[in-house]
Backbone as CSV, one residue per row, in Angstrom:
resi,resn,N_x,N_y,N_z,CA_x,CA_y,CA_z,C_x,C_y,C_z
1,UNK,29.750,19.714,-11.330,28.361,18.172,-11.596,28.423,17.540,-10.112
2,UNK,29.525,17.504,-9.325,28.937,17.197,-7.666,27.818,17.757,-7.204
3,UNK,27.790,19.017,-7.283,27.109,19.700,-6.641,25.432,19.989,-7.138
4,UNK,25.287,19.807,-8.655,23.978,19.392,-8.814,23.943,18.315,-8.745
5,UNK,24.928,17.336,-8.395,24.651,15.877,-8.087,23.496,15.637,-6.561
6,UNK,24.282,16.422,-5.831,23.801,16.436,-4.453,22.496,17.471,-4.446
7,UNK,22.402,18.700,-4.729,21.089,19.148,-5.309,19.732,18.086,-5.796
8,UNK,20.494,17.541,-6.659,19.044,17.014,-7.526,18.982,15.599,-6.919
9,UNK,20.129,15.148,-5.997,19.944,13.750,-5.192,19.198,14.524,-3.924
10,UNK,18.678,15.575,-3.056,17.872,15.925,-2.282,16.766,16.497,-2.593
11,UNK,16.469,16.766,-4.077,15.548,17.110,-5.012,14.616,15.516,-4.591
12,UNK,15.602,14.572,-5.410,15.080,13.378,-5.561,14.100,12.227,-4.230
13,UNK,15.102,12.746,-3.027,14.911,12.681,-1.519,13.390,12.651,-1.278
14,UNK,13.471,13.979,-0.941,11.799,15.158,-0.816,10.953,14.029,-1.788
15,UNK,10.641,14.295,-3.075,10.587,13.692,-4.175,9.357,12.291,-3.795
16,UNK,10.618,11.385,-3.026,10.077,10.031,-2.396,9.777,10.129,-1.234
17,UNK,9.967,11.007,-0.410,8.947,10.692,0.906,8.250,11.933,0.704
18,UNK,8.062,12.547,-0.517,6.171,13.047,-0.585,5.093,12.034,-1.366
19,UNK,6.022,11.240,-1.784,5.678,9.941,-2.245,5.071,9.097,-1.377
20,UNK,5.589,8.774,-0.923,5.218,7.610,0.207,4.231,8.253,1.279
21,UNK,4.399,9.855,1.353,3.369,10.317,2.655,1.827,10.329,1.107
22,UNK,2.345,10.521,-0.056,1.012,10.104,-0.782,-0.206,8.621,-0.473
23,UNK,1.239,7.842,-0.868,0.602,6.462,-0.799,0.010,6.350,0.782
24,UNK,0.945,6.380,1.738,0.340,5.989,3.150,-1.111,7.501,3.236
25,UNK,-1.428,8.627,2.994,-2.365,9.028,3.439,-3.476,8.767,2.125
26,UNK,-3.201,8.433,0.684,-4.035,7.438,0.126,-4.837,6.332,0.924
27,UNK,-3.655,5.194,1.507,-4.369,4.427,2.240,-5.365,4.495,3.143
28,UNK,-4.969,5.424,4.117,-5.373,5.990,5.243,-7.215,6.486,4.465
29,UNK,-7.448,7.500,3.301,-8.637,7.702,3.118,-9.017,6.623,2.487
30,UNK,-8.558,5.474,2.174,-9.361,4.448,1.519,-9.879,3.764,2.747
31,UNK,-9.099,3.712,3.459,-9.863,2.873,5.144,-10.486,3.869,5.597
32,UNK,-10.337,4.721,5.767,-11.692,5.370,6.512,-12.913,4.998,5.596
33,UNK,-12.679,5.343,4.064,-13.840,5.301,3.179,-14.696,3.566,3.664
34,UNK,-14.002,3.228,3.489,-14.506,1.684,3.872,-15.171,1.905,5.133
35,UNK,-14.277,2.066,6.561,-14.938,1.822,7.323,-16.317,2.838,7.396
36,UNK,-16.088,3.916,7.136,-17.500,4.999,7.153,-18.758,3.949,6.499
37,UNK,-18.887,3.343,5.208,-19.199,2.591,4.336,-19.829,1.335,4.784
38,UNK,-19.435,0.413,5.051,-20.075,-0.794,5.880,-20.062,-0.587,6.978
39,UNK,-19.746,0.624,8.181,-19.428,-0.055,9.343,-20.707,1.301,10.109
40,UNK,-20.211,2.132,8.952,-21.220,3.417,9.975,-22.349,3.478,9.149
41,UNK,-22.731,2.933,7.896,-23.050,2.796,6.984,-23.442,4.541,5.983
42,UNK,-22.847,5.369,6.457,-22.209,6.495,5.459,-21.360,6.702,4.578
43,UNK,-20.886,7.697,3.978,-19.947,7.648,2.622,-19.238,8.974,2.977
44,UNK,-18.004,8.793,2.833,-17.070,10.209,2.545,-16.633,10.891,1.353
45,UNK,-17.649,11.624,1.260,-18.081,12.097,-0.372,-16.585,12.494,-0.920
46,UNK,-15.924,12.786,-0.266,-14.293,13.621,-0.842,-12.933,12.589,-1.167
47,UNK,-13.397,11.124,-0.096,-12.092,10.432,-0.302,-11.821,9.892,-1.219
48,UNK,-12.872,9.142,-2.572,-12.400,9.255,-3.969,-11.635,10.055,-4.607
49,UNK,-12.206,11.146,-4.518,-11.298,12.223,-5.455,-10.116,12.405,-5.320
50,UNK,-10.179,12.945,-3.687,-8.809,13.152,-3.348,-7.785,11.964,-3.195
51,UNK,-7.933,10.350,-2.913,-7.004,9.410,-3.100,-6.938,9.263,-4.775
52,UNK,-7.398,9.405,-5.765,-6.513,9.664,-6.982,-6.131,10.682,-6.821
53,UNK,-6.172,11.984,-6.691,-5.234,12.911,-7.041,-3.844,12.507,-6.492
54,UNK,-4.129,12.137,-5.287,-2.694,11.521,-4.136,-1.834,10.740,-4.794
55,UNK,-3.307,9.578,-5.730,-2.386,8.368,-6.652,-1.397,9.200,-7.337
56,UNK,-2.011,10.284,-8.535,-1.094,10.665,-9.382,-0.096,11.600,-8.677
57,UNK,-0.044,11.947,-7.304,1.592,12.217,-7.475,2.498,11.283,-6.757
58,UNK,2.097,10.049,-6.023,2.614,9.121,-5.949,3.605,8.715,-7.144
59,UNK,2.117,8.474,-8.186,3.029,7.785,-9.163,3.946,8.399,-10.001
60,UNK,3.711,9.717,-10.120,4.664,10.135,-11.017,5.571,10.453,-10.340
61,UNK,5.910,11.009,-8.960,7.029,11.477,-8.097,7.631,10.407,-7.972
62,UNK,7.365,9.138,-8.081,8.290,7.666,-8.393,9.089,7.113,-9.040
63,UNK,7.778,7.557,-10.655,8.828,7.255,-11.533,9.620,8.451,-12.121
64,UNK,9.349,9.696,-11.361,10.714,10.586,-12.086,11.917,10.363,-10.956
65,UNK,11.621,10.027,-9.864,12.747,9.331,-9.151,13.615,8.047,-9.724
66,UNK,12.752,7.489,-10.094,13.054,6.050,-10.756,13.757,5.996,-11.789
67,UNK,13.988,6.964,-12.531,14.512,7.306,-13.971,16.218,7.857,-13.171
68,UNK,15.732,8.613,-12.116,16.982,9.017,-11.501,17.724,7.634,-10.973
69,UNK,17.240,7.297,-10.541,18.244,6.222,-10.356,18.324,5.169,-11.187
70,UNK,17.985,5.020,-12.231,18.035,3.609,-13.355,16.833,2.445,-13.074
71,UNK,15.842,2.834,-12.820,14.168,1.466,-12.416,13.776,2.005,-13.531
72,UNK,13.893,2.531,-14.673,12.832,2.796,-15.648,13.332,1.394,-16.551
73,UNK,11.626,1.153,-17.016,11.607,-0.102,-18.027,12.732,-0.317,-19.284
74,UNK,13.462,-0.948,-19.543,14.250,-1.025,-20.420,14.357,-2.516,-20.961
75,UNK,14.768,-2.532,-22.597,15.061,-3.605,-23.394,16.655,-4.040,-23.282
76,UNK,16.973,-4.515,-22.578,18.581,-4.843,-22.674,19.054,-6.189,-23.715
77,UNK,18.097,-6.801,-24.361,18.899,-8.022,-24.900,19.537,-7.554,-26.274
78,UNK,20.075,-6.772,-26.518,21.199,-5.956,-27.874,22.303,-5.325,-27.087
79,UNK,22.182,-5.374,-26.130,23.037,-4.340,-25.223,23.729,-5.495,-24.609
80,UNK,23.757,-6.834,-24.472,24.364,-7.737,-24.611,25.319,-8.415,-25.272
81,UNK,25.658,-7.409,-26.190,26.362,-7.962,-27.612,26.683,-6.964,-28.524
82,UNK,26.750,-5.455,-27.572,27.540,-4.610,-28.300,28.316,-4.129,-26.974
83,UNK,29.500,-3.654,-27.518,31.099,-2.757,-27.090,30.148,-1.350,-26.341
84,UNK,31.368,-1.842,-25.240,30.513,-0.191,-24.122,30.080,0.660,-24.986
85,UNK,30.950,1.128,-25.750,31.088,2.998,-26.295,29.810,2.760,-27.416
86,UNK,29.080,1.306,-27.848,27.740,1.948,-28.399,26.586,1.617,-27.601
87,UNK,27.087,0.778,-26.047,25.860,0.769,-25.222,25.782,2.307,-24.931
88,UNK,26.821,2.925,-24.344,26.730,4.645,-24.016,25.649,5.236,-25.062
89,UNK,26.052,5.260,-26.230,25.107,5.598,-27.092,23.922,5.613,-27.217
90,UNK,23.236,4.322,-26.777,22.114,3.623,-26.957,21.055,4.427,-25.066
91,UNK,22.174,4.119,-24.235,21.605,4.882,-22.984,21.571,5.927,-22.977
92,UNK,22.299,7.079,-23.840,22.187,8.533,-24.006,20.682,8.347,-24.639
93,UNK,20.888,7.834,-25.833,19.707,7.481,-26.656,17.927,7.646,-25.820
94,UNK,18.294,6.895,-24.944,17.449,6.311,-24.729,16.687,7.422,-22.922
95,UNK,17.706,7.949,-22.422,17.951,9.293,-21.912,17.668,10.522,-22.858
96,UNK,17.204,10.830,-24.242,17.520,11.868,-24.498,15.266,11.561,-24.965
97,UNK,14.886,10.562,-25.343,13.621,10.038,-25.418,12.831,10.122,-24.297
98,UNK,13.492,9.602,-23.253,12.506,10.086,-21.594,12.600,11.784,-21.428
99,UNK,13.451,12.415,-21.799,13.623,13.493,-21.489,12.149,14.358,-22.866
100,UNK,12.228,14.114,-23.756,11.300,14.466,-24.730,10.002,14.097,-23.765
101,UNK,9.933,13.055,-23.383,8.426,12.572,-23.498,7.644,13.257,-21.716
102,UNK,9.323,13.308,-20.746,9.507,14.288,-19.832,8.637,15.916,-20.097
103,UNK,9.390,16.671,-20.840,9.090,17.874,-21.623,7.348,17.818,-22.188
104,UNK,7.052,16.900,-22.487,5.934,16.291,-23.385,4.788,16.236,-22.316
105,UNK,4.788,15.598,-21.062,4.122,15.458,-20.184,4.054,16.624,-19.105
106,UNK,5.060,18.020,-19.389,4.983,19.075,-18.416,4.086,19.985,-19.352
107,UNK,4.603,19.849,-20.498,3.545,20.621,-21.570,1.988,20.763,-21.399
108,UNK,1.823,19.605,-22.088,0.654,19.023,-22.037,-0.397,19.034,-20.798
109,UNK,0.084,18.163,-19.705,-0.352,18.681,-18.456,-0.730,19.907,-18.169
110,UNK,0.411,21.053,-18.777,-0.184,22.318,-17.935,-1.138,22.852,-18.558
111,UNK,-1.453,22.470,-20.143,-2.492,22.555,-21.101,-3.939,22.245,-20.404
112,UNK,-3.601,20.857,-19.800,-4.543,20.502,-19.788,-5.182,21.281,-17.729
113,UNK,-4.351,21.476,-17.216,-4.591,22.261,-16.019,-5.221,23.627,-16.817
114,UNK,-4.394,24.337,-16.979,-5.127,25.494,-17.747,-6.747,25.328,-18.268
115,UNK,-6.700,24.159,-18.930,-7.959,24.227,-19.210,-9.287,23.853,-18.523
116,UNK,-8.987,23.109,-17.312,-9.525,22.987,-16.403,-9.748,23.553,-15.087
117,UNK,-8.816,24.832,-15.277,-8.721,26.134,-13.864,-10.100,26.303,-13.414
118,UNK,-10.786,26.621,-14.206,-12.464,26.996,-14.086,-12.797,26.007,-13.567
119,UNK,-12.797,25.018,-13.938,-14.063,23.882,-13.250,-13.661,23.496,-11.433
120,UNK,-14.789,23.525,-11.262,-14.312,23.050,-9.513,-14.509,21.687,-9.308
121,UNK,-14.107,21.385,-8.803,-14.169,19.385,-8.159,-15.746,19.579,-7.252
122,UNK,-16.390,19.081,-7.109,-17.860,19.493,-6.285,-17.382,18.752,-4.923
123,UNK,-16.908,17.201,-4.901,-16.585,17.108,-3.532,-15.773,17.216,-3.001
124,UNK,-14.661,18.018,-3.433,-13.853,18.344,-2.923,-13.641,19.964,-2.756
125,UNK,-14.094,20.725,-3.728,-14.661,22.214,-3.428,-13.179,22.755,-4.282
126,UNK,-12.457,22.181,-5.373,-11.161,23.190,-5.053,-11.039,22.906,-7.081
127,UNK,-10.279,23.671,-7.500,-10.178,23.670,-9.266,-9.705,21.990,-9.496
128,UNK,-10.341,22.211,-10.960,-10.084,20.753,-11.119,-8.507,20.847,-11.884
129,UNK,-8.060,22.015,-12.012,-6.295,22.110,-12.348,-5.417,21.262,-11.308
130,UNK,-5.784,20.841,-10.491,-4.907,19.877,-9.646,-5.007,18.789,-9.740
131,UNK,-6.402,18.124,-10.441,-6.004,17.065,-11.323,-4.590,16.791,-12.081
132,UNK,-4.362,17.824,-12.603,-3.344,17.839,-13.773,-1.630,17.897,-12.995
133,UNK,-1.966,18.405,-11.728,-0.559,19.457,-11.324,0.684,18.306,-11.356
134,UNK,0.230,16.762,-11.258,1.287,15.920,-10.778,2.231,15.478,-11.865
135,UNK,0.983,15.515,-13.238,1.110,15.312,-14.256,2.303,16.512,-14.666
136,UNK,2.332,17.572,-14.869,3.370,18.779,-14.446,4.435,18.528,-13.582
137,UNK,4.537,18.410,-12.619,5.779,18.393,-11.772,6.194,16.971,-12.281
138,UNK,5.674,15.916,-12.344,6.152,14.703,-12.549,6.978,15.007,-14.185
139,UNK,6.332,15.457,-14.684,7.232,16.198,-16.130,8.124,16.783,-15.756
140,UNK,8.357,17.507,-15.005,9.283,18.549,-14.567,10.839,18.071,-14.342
141,UNK,10.361,17.106,-13.091,11.254,15.805,-13.051,11.914,15.014,-13.556
142,UNK,10.946,14.794,-14.212,11.523,13.394,-15.466,12.752,14.374,-16.260
143,UNK,12.253,15.123,-16.698,12.671,15.786,-17.615,14.326,16.124,-16.746
144,UNK,13.944,16.907,-15.695,15.263,17.112,-14.856,16.654,16.434,-14.661
145,UNK,15.807,15.082,-14.299,16.231,13.523,-13.999,17.512,13.012,-15.152
146,UNK,16.828,13.367,-16.420,16.836,12.488,-17.626,17.976,13.630,-17.812
147,UNK,17.743,15.223,-17.683,19.432,15.387,-18.575,20.314,15.423,-17.388
148,UNK,19.823,15.232,-16.409,21.004,15.011,-15.120,21.679,13.457,-15.626
149,UNK,20.725,12.978,-15.574,21.779,11.486,-16.252,22.365,11.818,-18.050
150,UNK,22.014,12.464,-18.540,22.747,12.683,-19.918,24.213,13.868,-19.486
151,UNK,23.891,14.600,-18.672,25.069,15.799,-18.218,26.488,14.586,-17.420
152,UNK,25.614,13.621,-16.442,26.587,12.743,-15.914,27.186,11.890,-17.010
153,UNK,26.445,11.705,-17.731,27.378,10.773,-19.115,28.563,11.622,-20.129
154,UNK,27.917,12.565,-20.326,29.078,13.503,-20.850,29.992,13.488,-19.846
155,UNK,29.976,13.921,-18.851,31.277,14.109,-17.981,31.975,12.719,-17.330
156,UNK,31.224,11.745,-18.240,32.159,10.311,-18.186,31.901,9.489,-16.681
157,UNK,30.975,10.351,-15.885,30.609,10.147,-14.349,29.216,8.605,-15.292
158,UNK,29.554,8.145,-13.881,28.624,6.335,-13.833,26.753,6.887,-13.648
159,UNK,26.450,6.190,-14.563,25.218,6.543,-14.311,24.269,5.061,-13.789
160,UNK,23.905,5.012,-12.831,23.171,3.497,-12.863,21.932,3.371,-13.859
161,UNK,22.110,1.711,-13.339,21.088,1.194,-15.075,20.240,0.064,-14.244
162,UNK,18.841,-0.482,-14.535,18.635,-1.113,-13.709,18.859,-2.421,-13.145
163,UNK,19.407,-2.784,-11.473,19.645,-4.060,-11.898,20.756,-3.925,-10.694
164,UNK,21.337,-2.311,-11.293,22.496,-2.366,-10.363,22.180,-1.671,-8.616
165,UNK,23.305,-1.815,-8.071,23.150,-1.753,-6.668,22.958,0.028,-6.605
166,UNK,23.439,0.789,-5.588,23.103,2.438,-5.502,23.606,3.149,-6.478
167,UNK,23.131,4.317,-6.823,23.859,5.082,-7.606,24.701,6.004,-6.928
168,UNK,25.617,6.211,-7.913,26.774,7.227,-7.106,26.028,8.464,-7.034
169,UNK,26.403,8.917,-5.639,26.351,11.190,-6.024,27.017,11.726,-6.954
170,UNK,28.293,11.146,-7.014,29.463,12.270,-8.151,29.757,11.637,-8.591
């Protein structure tokens, strides 16, 4: 489990770096668009669709990393009144639901990407499938990281929850 956690930790780190780079690049694109439109009185036709695609990437990659690190939303009021064993069952149930959601994202995102494969985005000149690739990648990572949480819990290892300090790597 330690080696899997280390590999998935590196995957999560890479995803977070890509998400951060996408956020910065989107900011640059939008800033360039504002400058071109209001200062140069011209417009960059590719900046908005490219920024929307980048936004999809950093949202879905960041969300998947948030799942791994325990920063996803939760409603924990009931958990204050339950014994630890019941809490672990509910944590696992939550991770199973998130896993199913990730599978759905990847599956239906793939169907959308396949259906848009022959459509060309006019302002970028690329396939419309590119719009749905962040959904597929995010769904795959969401599934992978949720399964890791379930495996860690089954092995008796700690899984981070919202508000806790850094998750343990192994």
